[in-house]
CHARMM internal coordinates of N, CA and C (Angstrom, degrees):
IC EDIT
DIST 1 N 1 CA 1.4547
DIST 1 CA 1 C 1.5273
ANGL 1 N 1 CA 1 C 110.99
DIST 1 C 2 N 1.3451
ANGL 1 CA 1 C 2 N 115.65
DIHE 1 N 1 CA 1 C 2 N -44.16
DIST 2 N 2 CA 1.4539
ANGL 1 C 2 N 2 CA 120.21
DIHE 1 CA 1 C 2 N 2 CA 179.07
DIST 2 CA 2 C 1.5274
ANGL 2 N 2 CA 2 C 110.94
DIHE 1 C 2 N 2 CA 2 C -61.49
DIST 2 C 3 N 1.3085
ANGL 2 CA 2 C 3 N 116.28
DIHE 2 N 2 CA 2 C 3 N -42.83
DIST 3 N 3 CA 1.4659
ANGL 2 C 3 N 3 CA 121.71
DIHE 2 CA 2 C 3 N 3 CA -179.81
DIST 3 CA 3 C 1.5315
ANGL 3 N 3 CA 3 C 110.24
DIHE 2 C 3 N 3 CA 3 C -63.20
DIST 3 C 4 N 1.2987
ANGL 3 CA 3 C 4 N 116.45
DIHE 3 N 3 CA 3 C 4 N -39.59
DIST 4 N 4 CA 1.4509
ANGL 3 C 4 N 4 CA 120.89
DIHE 3 CA 3 C 4 N 4 CA 179.03
DIST 4 CA 4 C 1.5330
ANGL 4 N 4 CA 4 C 110.78
DIHE 3 C 4 N 4 CA 4 C -62.95
DIST 4 C 5 N 1.3295
ANGL 4 CA 4 C 5 N 117.11
DIHE 4 N 4 CA 4 C 5 N -42.32
DIST 5 N 5 CA 1.4637
ANGL 4 C 5 N 5 CA 121.40
DIHE 4 CA 4 C 5 N 5 CA 178.51
DIST 5 CA 5 C 1.5233
ANGL 5 N 5 CA 5 C 110.84
DIHE 4 C 5 N 5 CA 5 C -63.89
DIST 5 C 6 N 1.3356
ANGL 5 CA 5 C 6 N 116.75
DIHE 5 N 5 CA 5 C 6 N -42.84
DIST 6 N 6 CA 1.4639
ANGL 5 C 6 N 6 CA 120.74
DIHE 5 CA 5 C 6 N 6 CA 179.25
DIST 6 CA 6 C 1.5178
ANGL 6 N 6 CA 6 C 110.50
DIHE 5 C 6 N 6 CA 6 C -62.78
DIST 6 C 7 N 1.3181
ANGL 6 CA 6 C 7 N 116.04
DIHE 6 N 6 CA 6 C 7 N -44.09
DIST 7 N 7 CA 1.4595
ANGL 6 C 7 N 7 CA 120.88
DIHE 6 CA 6 C 7 N 7 CA 179.99
DIST 7 CA 7 C 1.5313
ANGL 7 N 7 CA 7 C 109.86
DIHE 6 C 7 N 7 CA 7 C -62.06
DIST 7 C 8 N 1.3101
ANGL 7 CA 7 C 8 N 117.18
DIHE 7 N 7 CA 7 C 8 N -44.82
DIST 8 N 8 CA 1.4494
ANGL 7 C 8 N 8 CA 121.96
DIHE 7 CA 7 C 8 N 8 CA 179.46
DIST 8 CA 8 C 1.5296
ANGL 8 N 8 CA 8 C 110.93
DIHE 7 C 8 N 8 CA 8 C -62.80
DIST 8 C 9 N 1.3088
ANGL 8 CA 8 C 9 N 116.35
DIHE 8 N 8 CA 8 C 9 N -42.98
DIST 9 N 9 CA 1.4620
ANGL 8 C 9 N 9 CA 121.50
DIHE 8 CA 8 C 9 N 9 CA 178.71
DIST 9 CA 9 C 1.5320
ANGL 9 N 9 CA 9 C 110.75
DIHE 8 C 9 N 9 CA 9 C -63.05
DIST 9 C 10 N 1.3183
ANGL 9 CA 9 C 10 N 115.51
DIHE 9 N 9 CA 9 C 10 N -43.36
DIST 10 N 10 CA 1.4644
ANGL 9 C 10 N 10 CA 119.74
DIHE 9 CA 9 C 10 N 10 CA 179.03
DIST 10 CA 10 C 1.5259
ANGL 10 N 10 CA 10 C 111.30
DIHE 9 C 10 N 10 CA 10 C -63.69
DIST 10 C 11 N 1.3183
ANGL 10 CA 10 C 11 N 116.12
DIHE 10 N 10 CA 10 C 11 N -41.31
DIST 11 N 11 CA 1.4653
ANGL 10 C 11 N 11 CA 119.61
DIHE 10 CA 10 C 11 N 11 CA 178.93
DIST 11 CA 11 C 1.5267
ANGL 11 N 11 CA 11 C 110.99
DIHE 10 C 11 N 11 CA 11 C -64.83
DIST 11 C 12 N 1.3307
ANGL 11 CA 11 C 12 N 116.41
DIHE 11 N 11 CA 11 C 12 N -39.40
DIST 12 N 12 CA 1.4607
ANGL 11 C 12 N 12 CA 119.94
DIHE 11 CA 11 C 12 N 12 CA 177.59
DIST 12 CA 12 C 1.5341
ANGL 12 N 12 CA 12 C 110.94
DIHE 11 C 12 N 12 CA 12 C -61.86
DIST 12 C 13 N 1.3192
ANGL 12 CA 12 C 13 N 116.90
DIHE 12 N 12 CA 12 C 13 N -43.14
DIST 13 N 13 CA 1.4620
ANGL 12 C 13 N 13 CA 120.88
DIHE 12 CA 12 C 13 N 13 CA 178.79
DIST 13 CA 13 C 1.5250
ANGL 13 N 13 CA 13 C 110.91
DIHE 12 C 13 N 13 CA 13 C -62.42
DIST 13 C 14 N 1.3197
ANGL 13 CA 13 C 14 N 115.70
DIHE 13 N 13 CA 13 C 14 N -44.31
DIST 14 N 14 CA 1.4699
ANGL 13 C 14 N 14 CA 120.32
DIHE 13 CA 13 C 14 N 14 CA -179.74
DIST 14 CA 14 C 1.5311
ANGL 14 N 14 CA 14 C 110.17
DIHE 13 C 14 N 14 CA 14 C -63.52
DIST 14 C 15 N 1.3255
ANGL 14 CA 14 C 15 N 117.14
DIHE 14 N 14 CA 14 C 15 N -43.78
DIST 15 N 15 CA 1.4616
ANGL 14 C 15 N 15 CA 120.56
DIHE 14 CA 14 C 15 N 15 CA -179.58
DIST 15 CA 15 C 1.5287
ANGL 15 N 15 CA 15 C 111.13
DIHE 14 C 15 N 15 CA 15 C -65.35
DIST 15 C 16 N 1.3362
ANGL 15 CA 15 C 16 N 117.28
DIHE 15 N 15 CA 15 C 16 N -37.68
DIST 16 N 16 CA 1.4614
ANGL 15 C 16 N 16 CA 120.50
DIHE 15 CA 15 C 16 N 16 CA 177.53
DIST 16 CA 16 C 1.5314
ANGL 16 N 16 CA 16 C 110.97
DIHE 15 C 16 N 16 CA 16 C -64.68
DIST 16 C 17 N 1.3205
ANGL 16 CA 16 C 17 N 116.33
DIHE 16 N 16 CA 16 C 17 N -41.24
DIST 17 N 17 CA 1.4604
ANGL 16 C 17 N 17 CA 120.15
DIHE 16 CA 16 C 17 N 17 CA 178.11
DIST 17 CA 17 C 1.5225
ANGL 17 N 17 CA 17 C 110.57
DIHE 16 C 17 N 17 CA 17 C -64.49
DIST 17 C 18 N 1.3196
ANGL 17 CA 17 C 18 N 116.12
DIHE 17 N 17 CA 17 C 18 N -40.39
DIST 18 N 18 CA 1.4599
ANGL 17 C 18 N 18 CA 120.79
DIHE 17 CA 17 C 18 N 18 CA 178.81
DIST 18 CA 18 C 1.5286
ANGL 18 N 18 CA 18 C 110.97
DIHE 17 C 18 N 18 CA 18 C -63.44
DIST 18 C 19 N 1.3268
ANGL 18 CA 18 C 19 N 116.74
DIHE 18 N 18 CA 18 C 19 N -45.89
DIST 19 N 19 CA 1.4684
ANGL 18 C 19 N 19 CA 120.46
DIHE 18 CA 18 C 19 N 19 CA 177.84
DIST 19 CA 19 C 1.5247
ANGL 19 N 19 CA 19 C 111.11
DIHE 18 C 19 N 19 CA 19 C -60.87
DIST 19 C 20 N 1.3070
ANGL 19 CA 19 C 20 N 115.96
DIHE 19 N 19 CA 19 C 20 N -42.02
DIST 20 N 20 CA 1.4626
ANGL 19 C 20 N 20 CA 120.79
DIHE 19 CA 19 C 20 N 20 CA 179.40
DIST 20 CA 20 C 1.5273
ANGL 20 N 20 CA 20 C 111.05
DIHE 19 C 20 N 20 CA 20 C -62.94
DIST 20 C 21 N 1.3097
ANGL 20 CA 20 C 21 N 116.97
DIHE 20 N 20 CA 20 C 21 N -43.89
DIST 21 N 21 CA 1.4697
ANGL 20 C 21 N 21 CA 121.44
DIHE 20 CA 20 C 21 N 21 CA 178.66
DIST 21 CA 21 C 1.5200
ANGL 21 N 21 CA 21 C 110.76
DIHE 20 C 21 N 21 CA 21 C -64.23
DIST 21 C 22 N 1.3253
ANGL 21 CA 21 C 22 N 117.47
DIHE 21 N 21 CA 21 C 22 N -40.15
DIST 22 N 22 CA 1.4565
ANGL 21 C 22 N 22 CA 120.98
DIHE 21 CA 21 C 22 N 22 CA 178.70
DIST 22 CA 22 C 1.5262
ANGL 22 N 22 CA 22 C 111.32
DIHE 21 C 22 N 22 CA 22 C -65.40
DIST 22 C 23 N 1.3156
ANGL 22 CA 22 C 23 N 117.00
DIHE 22 N 22 CA 22 C 23 N -39.43
DIST 23 N 23 CA 1.4606
ANGL 22 C 23 N 23 CA 120.58
DIHE 22 CA 22 C 23 N 23 CA 178.47
DIST 23 CA 23 C 1.5255
ANGL 23 N 23 CA 23 C 110.80
DIHE 22 C 23 N 23 CA 23 C -65.79
DIST 23 C 24 N 1.3288
ANGL 23 CA 23 C 24 N 116.62
DIHE 23 N 23 CA 23 C 24 N -42.56
DIST 24 N 24 CA 1.4700
ANGL 23 C 24 N 24 CA 120.18
DIHE 23 CA 23 C 24 N 24 CA 177.96
DIST 24 CA 24 C 1.5198
ANGL 24 N 24 CA 24 C 110.61
DIHE 23 C 24 N 24 CA 24 C -62.86
DIST 24 C 25 N 1.3153
ANGL 24 CA 24 C 25 N 117.12
DIHE 24 N 24 CA 24 C 25 N -41.88
DIST 25 N 25 CA 1.4623
ANGL 24 C 25 N 25 CA 120.91
DIHE 24 CA 24 C 25 N 25 CA 179.23
DIST 25 CA 25 C 1.5260
ANGL 25 N 25 CA 25 C 110.57
DIHE 24 C 25 N 25 CA 25 C -62.77
DIST 25 C 26 N 1.3266
ANGL 25 CA 25 C 26 N 117.37
DIHE 25 N 25 CA 25 C 26 N -41.78
DIST 26 N 26 CA 1.4637
ANGL 25 C 26 N 26 CA 120.83
DIHE 25 CA 25 C 26 N 26 CA 178.69
DIST 26 CA 26 C 1.5289
ANGL 26 N 26 CA 26 C 110.64
DIHE 25 C 26 N 26 CA 26 C -64.75
DIST 26 C 27 N 1.3220
ANGL 26 CA 26 C 27 N 117.41
DIHE 26 N 26 CA 26 C 27 N -40.75
DIST 27 N 27 CA 1.4625
ANGL 26 C 27 N 27 CA 120.70
DIHE 26 CA 26 C 27 N 27 CA 177.56
DIST 27 CA 27 C 1.5245
ANGL 27 N 27 CA 27 C 110.67
DIHE 26 C 27 N 27 CA 27 C -62.78
DIST 27 C 28 N 1.3148
ANGL 27 CA 27 C 28 N 116.82
DIHE 27 N 27 CA 27 C 28 N -40.17
DIST 28 N 28 CA 1.4604
ANGL 27 C 28 N 28 CA 120.72
DIHE 27 CA 27 C 28 N 28 CA 179.36
DIST 28 CA 28 C 1.5318
ANGL 28 N 28 CA 28 C 110.15
DIHE 27 C 28 N 28 CA 28 C -65.64
DIST 28 C 29 N 1.3280
ANGL 28 CA 28 C 29 N 116.83
DIHE 28 N 28 CA 28 C 29 N -41.78
DIST 29 N 29 CA 1.4617
ANGL 28 C 29 N 29 CA 120.05
DIHE 28 CA 28 C 29 N 29 CA 178.26
DIST 29 CA 29 C 1.5300
ANGL 29 N 29 CA 29 C 110.70
DIHE 28 C 29 N 29 CA 29 C -61.97
DIST 29 C 30 N 1.3101
ANGL 29 CA 29 C 30 N 116.27
DIHE 29 N 29 CA 29 C 30 N -44.49
DIST 30 N 30 CA 1.4647
ANGL 29 C 30 N 30 CA 120.62
DIHE 29 CA 29 C 30 N 30 CA 179.63
DIST 30 CA 30 C 1.5156
ANGL 30 N 30 CA 30 C 110.79
DIHE 29 C 30 N 30 CA 30 C -62.17
DIST 30 C 31 N 1.3142
ANGL 30 CA 30 C 31 N 115.31
DIHE 30 N 30 CA 30 C 31 N -41.96
DIST 31 N 31 CA 1.4642
ANGL 30 C 31 N 31 CA 120.17
DIHE 30 CA 30 C 31 N 31 CA 178.89
DIST 31 CA 31 C 1.5240
ANGL 31 N 31 CA 31 C 111.04
DIHE 30 C 31 N 31 CA 31 C -62.85
DIST 31 C 32 N 1.3240
ANGL 31 CA 31 C 32 N 116.61
DIHE 31 N 31 CA 31 C 32 N -42.84
DIST 32 N 32 CA 1.4657
ANGL 31 C 32 N 32 CA 120.79
DIHE 31 CA 31 C 32 N 32 CA 179.61
DIST 32 CA 32 C 1.5280
ANGL 32 N 32 CA 32 C 111.07
DIHE 31 C 32 N 32 CA 32 C -64.33
DIST 32 C 33 N 1.3300
ANGL 32 CA 32 C 33 N 117.05
DIHE 32 N 32 CA 32 C 33 N -42.02
DIST 33 N 33 CA 1.4604
ANGL 32 C 33 N 33 CA 120.43
DIHE 32 CA 32 C 33 N 33 CA 179.30
DIST 33 CA 33 C 1.5282
ANGL 33 N 33 CA 33 C 110.96
DIHE 32 C 33 N 33 CA 33 C -63.70
DIST 33 C 34 N 1.3343
ANGL 33 CA 33 C 34 N 116.47
DIHE 33 N 33 CA 33 C 34 N -41.40
DIST 34 N 34 CA 1.4634
ANGL 33 C 34 N 34 CA 120.01
DIHE 33 CA 33 C 34 N 34 CA 178.57
DIST 34 CA 34 C 1.5213
ANGL 34 N 34 CA 34 C 110.41
DIHE 33 C 34 N 34 CA 34 C -65.13
DIST 34 C 35 N 1.3223
ANGL 34 CA 34 C 35 N 116.83
DIHE 34 N 34 CA 34 C 35 N -40.31
DIST 35 N 35 CA 1.4608
ANGL 34 C 35 N 35 CA 121.22
DIHE 34 CA 34 C 35 N 35 CA 179.13
DIST 35 CA 35 C 1.5217
ANGL 35 N 35 CA 35 C 110.47
DIHE 34 C 35 N 35 CA 35 C -64.58
DIST 35 C 36 N 1.3179
ANGL 35 CA 35 C 36 N 117.64
DIHE 35 N 35 CA 35 C 36 N -42.73
DIST 36 N 36 CA 1.4600
ANGL 35 C 36 N 36 CA 121.05
DIHE 35 CA 35 C 36 N 36 CA 179.26
DIST 36 CA 36 C 1.5243
ANGL 36 N 36 CA 36 C 110.86
DIHE 35 C 36 N 36 CA 36 C -64.88
DIST 36 C 37 N 1.3254
ANGL 36 CA 36 C 37 N 117.39
DIHE 36 N 36 CA 36 C 37 N -40.30
DIST 37 N 37 CA 1.4635
ANGL 36 C 37 N 37 CA 120.81
DIHE 36 CA 36 C 37 N 37 CA 178.91
DIST 37 CA 37 C 1.5237
ANGL 37 N 37 CA 37 C 109.99
DIHE 36 C 37 N 37 CA 37 C -63.57
DIST 37 C 38 N 1.3261
ANGL 37 CA 37 C 38 N 116.35
DIHE 37 N 37 CA 37 C 38 N -39.89
DIST 38 N 38 CA 1.4634
ANGL 37 C 38 N 38 CA 120.77
DIHE 37 CA 37 C 38 N 38 CA 178.51
DIST 38 CA 38 C 1.5283
ANGL 38 N 38 CA 38 C 110.62
DIHE 37 C 38 N 38 CA 38 C -64.67
DIST 38 C 39 N 1.3110
ANGL 38 CA 38 C 39 N 117.15
DIHE 38 N 38 CA 38 C 39 N -41.81
DIST 39 N 39 CA 1.4646
ANGL 38 C 39 N 39 CA 120.74
DIHE 38 CA 38 C 39 N 39 CA 179.86
DIST 39 CA 39 C 1.5289
ANGL 39 N 39 CA 39 C 111.05
DIHE 38 C 39 N 39 CA 39 C -66.26
DIST 39 C 40 N 1.3166
ANGL 39 CA 39 C 40 N 117.50
DIHE 39 N 39 CA 39 C 40 N -40.01
DIST 40 N 40 CA 1.4622
ANGL 39 C 40 N 40 CA 120.97
DIHE 39 CA 39 C 40 N 40 CA 179.26
DIST 40 CA 40 C 1.5283
ANGL 40 N 40 CA 40 C 109.77
DIHE 39 C 40 N 40 CA 40 C -64.52
DIST 40 C 41 N 1.3213
ANGL 40 CA 40 C 41 N 116.96
DIHE 40 N 40 CA 40 C 41 N -41.81
DIST 41 N 41 CA 1.4587
ANGL 40 C 41 N 41 CA 121.16
DIHE 40 CA 40 C 41 N 41 CA 179.10
DIST 41 CA 41 C 1.5215
ANGL 41 N 41 CA 41 C 109.98
DIHE 40 C 41 N 41 CA 41 C -62.38
DIST 41 C 42 N 1.3312
ANGL 41 CA 41 C 42 N 116.64
DIHE 41 N 41 CA 41 C 42 N -45.41
DIST 42 N 42 CA 1.4577
ANGL 41 C 42 N 42 CA 120.38
DIHE 41 CA 41 C 42 N 42 CA 178.96
DIST 42 CA 42 C 1.5164
ANGL 42 N 42 CA 42 C 111.89
DIHE 41 C 42 N 42 CA 42 C -62.42
DIST 42 C 43 N 1.3080
ANGL 42 CA 42 C 43 N 117.11
DIHE 42 N 42 CA 42 C 43 N -40.38
DIST 43 N 43 CA 1.4622
ANGL 42 C 43 N 43 CA 121.13
DIHE 42 CA 42 C 43 N 43 CA -179.74
DIST 43 CA 43 C 1.5266
ANGL 43 N 43 CA 43 C 110.75
DIHE 42 C 43 N 43 CA 43 C -66.77
DIST 43 C 44 N 1.3170
ANGL 43 CA 43 C 44 N 117.27
DIHE 43 N 43 CA 43 C 44 N -39.18
DIST 44 N 44 CA 1.4659
ANGL 43 C 44 N 44 CA 119.10
DIHE 43 CA 43 C 44 N 44 CA 179.73
DIST 44 CA 44 C 1.5200
ANGL 44 N 44 CA 44 C 110.54
DIHE 43 C 44 N 44 CA 44 C -67.80
DIST 44 C 45 N 1.3405
ANGL 44 CA 44 C 45 N 117.63
DIHE 44 N 44 CA 44 C 45 N -36.28
DIST 45 N 45 CA 1.4638
ANGL 44 C 45 N 45 CA 120.26
DIHE 44 CA 44 C 45 N 45 CA 176.26
DIST 45 CA 45 C 1.5238
ANGL 45 N 45 CA 45 C 110.65
DIHE 44 C 45 N 45 CA 45 C -64.15
DIST 45 C 46 N 1.3227
ANGL 45 CA 45 C 46 N 116.12
DIHE 45 N 45 CA 45 C 46 N -42.40
DIST 46 N 46 CA 1.4636
ANGL 45 C 46 N 46 CA 120.30
DIHE 45 CA 45 C 46 N 46 CA 179.29
DIST 46 CA 46 C 1.5252
ANGL 46 N 46 CA 46 C 110.35
DIHE 45 C 46 N 46 CA 46 C -63.83
DIST 46 C 47 N 1.3196
ANGL 46 CA 46 C 47 N 116.32
DIHE 46 N 46 CA 46 C 47 N -42.45
DIST 47 N 47 CA 1.4628
ANGL 46 C 47 N 47 CA 120.24
DIHE 46 CA 46 C 47 N 47 CA -179.76
DIST 47 CA 47 C 1.5299
ANGL 47 N 47 CA 47 C 110.51
DIHE 46 C 47 N 47 CA 47 C -64.33
DIST 47 C 48 N 1.3178
ANGL 47 CA 47 C 48 N 116.54
DIHE 47 N 47 CA 47 C 48 N -41.95
DIST 48 N 48 CA 1.4580
ANGL 47 C 48 N 48 CA 120.64
DIHE 47 CA 47 C 48 N 48 CA 178.97
DIST 48 CA 48 C 1.5204
ANGL 48 N 48 CA 48 C 110.34
DIHE 47 C 48 N 48 CA 48 C -63.95
DIST 48 C 49 N 1.3084
ANGL 48 CA 48 C 49 N 116.77
DIHE 48 N 48 CA 48 C 49 N -43.50
DIST 49 N 49 CA 1.4626
ANGL 48 C 49 N 49 CA 121.16
DIHE 48 CA 48 C 49 N 49 CA 178.55
DIST 49 CA 49 C 1.5206
ANGL 49 N 49 CA 49 C 110.51
DIHE 48 C 49 N 49 CA 49 C -63.02
DIST 49 C 50 N 1.3109
ANGL 49 CA 49 C 50 N 116.43
DIHE 49 N 49 CA 49 C 50 N -43.42
DIST 50 N 50 CA 1.4646
ANGL 49 C 50 N 50 CA 120.79
DIHE 49 CA 49 C 50 N 50 CA -179.68
DIST 50 CA 50 C 1.5256
ANGL 50 N 50 CA 50 C 110.57
DIHE 49 C 50 N 50 CA 50 C -63.56
DIST 50 C 51 N 1.3374
ANGL 50 CA 50 C 51 N 116.24
DIHE 50 N 50 CA 50 C 51 N -42.59
DIST 51 N 51 CA 1.4612
ANGL 50 C 51 N 51 CA 118.67
DIHE 50 CA 50 C 51 N 51 CA -178.57
DIST 51 CA 51 C 1.5258
ANGL 51 N 51 CA 51 C 110.53
DIHE 50 C 51 N 51 CA 51 C -66.32
DIST 51 C 52 N 1.3207
ANGL 51 CA 51 C 52 N 118.21
DIHE 51 N 51 CA 51 C 52 N -35.69
DIST 52 N 52 CA 1.4661
ANGL 51 C 52 N 52 CA 121.12
DIHE 51 CA 51 C 52 N 52 CA 178.33
DIST 52 CA 52 C 1.5238
ANGL 52 N 52 CA 52 C 110.73
DIHE 51 C 52 N 52 CA 52 C -65.55
DIST 52 C 53 N 1.3240
ANGL 52 CA 52 C 53 N 117.02
DIHE 52 N 52 CA 52 C 53 N -48.68
DIST 53 N 53 CA 1.4671
ANGL 52 C 53 N 53 CA 119.89
DIHE 52 CA 52 C 53 N 53 CA -178.31
DIST 53 CA 53 C 1.5146
ANGL 53 N 53 CA 53 C 110.71
DIHE 52 C 53 N 53 CA 53 C -67.99
DIST 53 C 54 N 1.2961
ANGL 53 CA 53 C 54 N 116.53
DIHE 53 N 53 CA 53 C 54 N -33.46
DIST 54 N 54 CA 1.4573
ANGL 53 C 54 N 54 CA 119.56
DIHE 53 CA 53 C 54 N 54 CA 179.84
DIST 54 CA 54 C 1.5251
ANGL 54 N 54 CA 54 C 110.49
DIHE 53 C 54 N 54 CA 54 C -67.62
DIST 54 C 55 N 1.3254
ANGL 54 CA 54 C 55 N 117.21
DIHE 54 N 54 CA 54 C 55 N -40.96
DIST 55 N 55 CA 1.4638
ANGL 54 C 55 N 55 CA 120.40
DIHE 54 CA 54 C 55 N 55 CA 178.88
DIST 55 CA 55 C 1.5262
ANGL 55 N 55 CA 55 C 110.44
DIHE 54 C 55 N 55 CA 55 C -65.41
DIST 55 C 56 N 1.3130
ANGL 55 CA 55 C 56 N 116.81
DIHE 55 N 55 CA 55 C 56 N -43.21
DIST 56 N 56 CA 1.4560
ANGL 55 C 56 N 56 CA 120.25
DIHE 55 CA 55 C 56 N 56 CA 179.38
DIST 56 CA 56 C 1.5215
ANGL 56 N 56 CA 56 C 109.68
DIHE 55 C 56 N 56 CA 56 C -63.75
DIST 56 C 57 N 1.3321
ANGL 56 CA 56 C 57 N 116.19
DIHE 56 N 56 CA 56 C 57 N -42.16
DIST 57 N 57 CA 1.4565
ANGL 56 C 57 N 57 CA 120.11
DIHE 56 CA 56 C 57 N 57 CA 179.15
DIST 57 CA 57 C 1.5216
ANGL 57 N 57 CA 57 C 111.12
DIHE 56 C 57 N 57 CA 57 C -62.77
DIST 57 C 58 N 1.3138
ANGL 57 CA 57 C 58 N 117.99
DIHE 57 N 57 CA 57 C 58 N -39.91
DIST 58 N 58 CA 1.4636
ANGL 57 C 58 N 58 CA 119.73
DIHE 57 CA 57 C 58 N 58 CA -178.98
DIST 58 CA 58 C 1.5230
ANGL 58 N 58 CA 58 C 110.60
DIHE 57 C 58 N 58 CA 58 C -71.14
DIST 58 C 59 N 1.3266
ANGL 58 CA 58 C 59 N 117.36
DIHE 58 N 58 CA 58 C 59 N -34.49
DIST 59 N 59 CA 1.4553
ANGL 58 C 59 N 59 CA 120.30
DIHE 58 CA 58 C 59 N 59 CA 177.30
DIST 59 CA 59 C 1.5251
ANGL 59 N 59 CA 59 C 111.01
DIHE 58 C 59 N 59 CA 59 C -67.46
DIST 59 C 60 N 1.3224
ANGL 59 CA 59 C 60 N 116.69
DIHE 59 N 59 CA 59 C 60 N -43.91
DIST 60 N 60 CA 1.4551
ANGL 59 C 60 N 60 CA 119.20
DIHE 59 CA 59 C 60 N 60 CA -179.97
DIST 60 CA 60 C 1.5185
ANGL 60 N 60 CA 60 C 110.03
DIHE 59 C 60 N 60 CA 60 C -65.36
DIST 60 C 61 N 1.3337
ANGL 60 CA 60 C 61 N 116.98
DIHE 60 N 60 CA 60 C 61 N -32.81
DIST 61 N 61 CA 1.4515
ANGL 60 C 61 N 61 CA 120.26
DIHE 60 CA 60 C 61 N 61 CA 176.39
DIST 61 CA 61 C 1.5182
ANGL 61 N 61 CA 61 C 110.85
DIHE 60 C 61 N 61 CA 61 C -63.86
DIST 61 C 62 N 1.3086
ANGL 61 CA 61 C 62 N 116.44
DIHE 61 N 61 CA 61 C 62 N -37.79
DIST 62 N 62 CA 1.4697
ANGL 61 C 62 N 62 CA 120.04
DIHE 61 CA 61 C 62 N 62 CA 178.06
DIST 62 CA 62 C 1.5154
ANGL 62 N 62 CA 62 C 110.63
DIHE 61 C 62 N 62 CA 62 C -67.11
DIST 62 C 63 N 1.3190
ANGL 62 CA 62 C 63 N 117.05
DIHE 62 N 62 CA 62 C 63 N -41.61
DIST 63 N 63 CA 1.4628
ANGL 62 C 63 N 63 CA 119.89
DIHE 62 CA 62 C 63 N 63 CA -178.55
DIST 63 CA 63 C 1.5276
ANGL 63 N 63 CA 63 C 110.91
DIHE 62 C 63 N 63 CA 63 C -66.42
DIST 63 C 64 N 1.3247
ANGL 63 CA 63 C 64 N 116.87
DIHE 63 N 63 CA 63 C 64 N -41.17
DIST 64 N 64 CA 1.4624
ANGL 63 C 64 N 64 CA 118.41
DIHE 63 CA 63 C 64 N 64 CA 179.10
DIST 64 CA 64 C 1.5258
ANGL 64 N 64 CA 64 C 109.78
DIHE 63 C 64 N 64 CA 64 C -69.33
DIST 64 C 65 N 1.2959
ANGL 64 CA 64 C 65 N 116.49
DIHE 64 N 64 CA 64 C 65 N -35.12
DIST 65 N 65 CA 1.4521
ANGL 64 C 65 N 65 CA 119.41
DIHE 64 CA 64 C 65 N 65 CA 179.62
DIST 65 CA 65 C 1.5290
ANGL 65 N 65 CA 65 C 110.56
DIHE 64 C 65 N 65 CA 65 C -65.94
DIST 65 C 66 N 1.3383
ANGL 65 CA 65 C 66 N 117.11
DIHE 65 N 65 CA 65 C 66 N -41.08
DIST 66 N 66 CA 1.4510
ANGL 65 C 66 N 66 CA 121.38
DIHE 65 CA 65 C 66 N 66 CA -177.71
DIST 66 CA 66 C 1.5264
ANGL 66 N 66 CA 66 C 112.55
DIHE 65 C 66 N 66 CA 66 C -83.49
DIST 66 C 67 N 1.3221
ANGL 66 CA 66 C 67 N 116.81
DIHE 66 N 66 CA 66 C 67 N -14.96
DIST 67 N 67 CA 1.4629
ANGL 66 C 67 N 67 CA 119.47
DIHE 66 CA 66 C 67 N 67 CA -179.16
DIST 67 CA 67 C 1.5084
ANGL 67 N 67 CA 67 C 111.45
DIHE 66 C 67 N 67 CA 67 C -72.28
DIST 67 C 68 N 1.3132
ANGL 67 CA 67 C 68 N 118.53
DIHE 67 N 67 CA 67 C 68 N -27.22
DIST 68 N 68 CA 1.4636
ANGL 67 C 68 N 68 CA 120.73
DIHE 67 CA 67 C 68 N 68 CA -176.47
DIST 68 CA 68 C 1.4745
ANGL 68 N 68 CA 68 C 109.99
DIHE 67 C 68 N 68 CA 68 C -91.71
END
COOR INIT
IC SEED 1 N 1 CA 1 C
IC BUILD
């Protein structure tokens, strides 16, 4: 009977540790996905900004070229 209780207690501890590790892993995955989404958003904003300034720069280059 004592051995059975010890075995049950040990299994409970192991299962609790496993659940805890799984929860931490899920939190880490969620954090990584959120971080990646944030980086993609920032990169798209930078690309949009770059394309806008580049177009304006190329247009002004045409105007200065044709002005002379």
